[in-house]
C-alpha positions in Angstrom: 8.5 196.0 103.4 11.1 196.3 100.8 10.5 193.0 99.2 7.1 193.7 98.6 7.1 195.3 95.3 8.8 191.9 94.1 6.1 189.9 95.6 3.4 191.9 93.8 5.5 191.6 90.5 5.7 187.6 90.8 2.0 187.5 92.1 1.0 189.7 88.6 3.0 187.6 86.6 1.5 184.4 87.5 -2.0 185.8 87.6 -1.4 187.0 84.0 0.4 183.9 82.7 -2.4 181.6 84.5 -5.0 183.9 82.3 -3.0 183.1 79.0 -3.3 179.6 79.5 -7.2 179.7 80.1 -7.2 179.2 83.7 -9.9 181.4 85.2 -9.5 181.9 88.8 -12.0 185.0 89.2 -14.6 186.3 86.9 -13.9 188.8 84.3 -14.0 191.9 86.4 -12.2 191.3 88.8 -9.3 189.9 86.5 -9.3 193.3 84.5 -8.9 195.0 87.7 -6.3 192.7 89.5 -4.4 193.3 85.9 -4.9 196.9 86.0 -4.1 197.7 89.7 -1.6 195.1 90.6 1.3 196.4 88.3 0.7 200.2 89.3 0.3 199.2 93.2 3.9 197.5 92.5 5.5 200.6 90.9 4.4 202.6 93.5 5.6 200.2 96.2 8.9 200.0 94.4 9.4 203.9 94.3 8.4 204.4 98.1 9.9 201.5 99.6 12.8 199.5 97.8 16.5 200.7 97.3 19.2 199.6 94.6 18.8 196.4 93.1 15.4 195.8 94.4 13.8 199.2 93.1 15.4 198.2 89.5 13.7 194.5 89.9 10.5 195.8 91.2 10.2 198.9 88.7 11.1 196.6 85.5 9.3 193.6 86.6 6.1 195.7 87.3 6.5 197.8 84.2 6.7 194.8 82.1 3.6 193.4 83.4 1.9 196.7 83.0 3.1 196.9 79.1 2.0 193.2 78.3 -1.1 193.3 80.3 -2.2 197.1 79.4 -0.4 199.0 76.9 0.0 196.7 74.5 -3.6 195.4 74.2 -4.8 199.0 74.1 -2.6 200.1 71.3 -3.1 196.9 69.3 -6.9 197.2 69.3 -6.9 201.0 68.7 -4.4 201.4 66.1 -3.7 198.0 64.4 -6.9 195.9 64.6 -9.7 198.3 64.5 -12.2 196.5 62.1 -13.9 193.3 62.6 
């Protein structure tokens, strides 16, 4: 159970990297929901079940995917690239 957050991080990282190379595994709405809920579930699992180095790896990895997949596109489209 304590390795589950790391497995979620690896799944999220692979899923996001495949979509960057235009390999569509699922439709658009499923893709967005996995990219939003995946890192959040990984962060919660790391906080609840991991200890020590596993907690740090799970938290930092899932936060990295969260920032790259959710926060960075939101900031760019809201504040920087807001004109057609």
